[in-house]
N, C-alpha and C positions, 0 to 999 in steps of 0.2 A: 624541439617540440613546440616551440615559444612560436618559429614561420607556421603551423597550422593553427594556431593557435589567431596569430595577425589574419590569416586567408579568412578565417570564418569570422571577425569582427569585419572584416571589409565587407564581406555576402553582406553580412546583418544589416550596413550601414551602405550598402549599394542603393541607388534613387531606382533603380528599372527592378530590381527582382528582391529590396530588402524587406519591405512591406509583406509580399507573398512567403518570406521564409520566416519571417518573425511570427506571423498569423498561422502558421505550419507548429511552429516547435509551439505555441502557445498550446495550442489544441492539442498535440500530442503529448504534452503535459498534464493537463487538465483529465486525458483518456487514462493516463497511466496512473494520476492520483485516485479518480472514482475507482479504478481496478483495486487498487490496492486497498481501500477503503472497506471495497465489498468484501473483500479476501479478510479484511481483518475482521468484519463484523459477522462473518461465516464461523472464523475460526472461535469468536467469542460465545457463539450461540451454543458452538459443538463442546467449548470449554463448561458451558453450565450445565448441559444435559449429562454431561460424565459426573460431575456435580452431583447432580439431582438422582442418581442412580446410586450412589456410594450411599447415600443419607441412607436407605432403604434396607441394605446389607446389614445383618447380626456382625458386631464388634464383638471379635472374642476378646479383646484385652478390657472391655467394659463392664466393671465388676458390678457396676449398680443395679444390671438387671439379672444378676444370680442368685 
């Protein structure tokens, strides 16, 4: 496994293609993080909608309404 890591490090430090590879890695990482944030926001919105619906339902264990 160490040889693969060394080859990756050599490629990233390459004077010819290194800058292009670093830029590609950075851009793909940004896209990944933005997609992950959007997914987390969608989950939060869905969780809030479920919580709001539960508040309107009758609670059979609430003795103060009987």
